[in-house]
N, C-alpha and C positions, 0 to 999 in steps of 0.2 A: 122327628126321627127316633126308630125303634130301638129300644131301650131293654137290654136280655134281661131276667127277672129273677134268674136263679144262676148263682154261680158254679162254674162248671166244675165236674169233677178231675183234679189235674194228677191223679195219684199213679195213674197207669200210662202206658204207652199209645195204649191203643187209643187210651181216652184222649190223649194228647192228639193222636194223628188225625181222629175223629173231629174232635174241637177245630183243627184247621182245615180238613178236607170237609167237610159235610154241607152240603149242597149238591144238587143233581148236576150241576157243570162244573165242578171246579177241575175234578182230573183230567176232564176232556177240554177245559181252557189251557191248564198247564201242557199237556201234551201239544195242543194244536201252537202256541205260543213256540214251544221248544221246536217244533216242524217249520217254524217262519211265520205264521201267521200273525202278525203283529198289533194290526188296526182292530179295533171294534167293529167295523164292519167287514172286516175279513173272519174274523169270529162268529158273528153272526149268522153271516153264510155257510160257514162249517156247522154251525149248530142251528138250524132253522126252527127246531122245534122249542128254544128259548126265546125269550121276549128280550127286547135289546135292556128293558130294565132290570130283568133277573141279571145278564149276563155280566151290566154296569154293577151291580149291588155285587154279585162273584167277584169280579176283578180287584172291586174297591177291598171287599175282604180278604183276597188273596195280596195284597199291596200292604194292609194292615198287617200280615202275616208276616211280609218279609220274604216272600215266595215269587214275587215279580215286582218292576219297578216301572213305574208309567214316565214315559218321557213328552213333555208338549213342546211342540216344534212353534216357534213365533211368528208363523204363516197366516196367512190369511185366505180360508178360513183356517181355525190352529187345527193341525194335526197333531193326534195323539198315538203313542205305539207303546207296544208292552214289550217288556223283554225278562227271561227269567232271572232270578236272583244266583247266586252261587249255591245256595241253600235251597233254592228252588230248582235250581237241575239234580239235588239229590234223591229226588223223588221221583224222577224219569225213570231210573231202573225198578222202581216199586213200581210205577203206573205200569210199565211194559210186563212186569209179572203179573200183574192183576188181569190183565188184558189176556194173555198168553192162555191163563188159567181158564178166562172166561172162553177162550176160542175153543178149548180143549175140552170144555164140559158143556159147551153152549145146547147140546138136546138135551140135557136132563135140567140145565137153566130155565130154558125158555119151557119146559113142561111143568116145573113147580112155579114159575110164574105165571102161567097162562091159566091154572088152577083158581085164582084169584079172580077169573074173569069168564063166569061160565057162561056166557052170551056167546062168547069165540067159543066155544068148545064143539 
């Protein structure tokens, strides 16, 4: 298992948020769980660019940070569902605001992001 080698900076709110939300798919996972997509296979279908392994790792980290709860149902085959904790639900308005900002400035964001991919220009 991966072990972090440096201790995170926990002196600033932005660093704290970055520590729990760092990961390409974490905000989308929280958003989709809030929308009712609770099973790992449903989340995989909503984020097809993410590998199953990465989704599982990021769900585990969200669980460790007490943003989601994993429920395992005793059926065969085992059924797993994720739900937001009360703490996790407090992030939904923040994620919505970030998404709205991205929608409002999508042309500018696409332009600056695509600068890093000269082969697409």
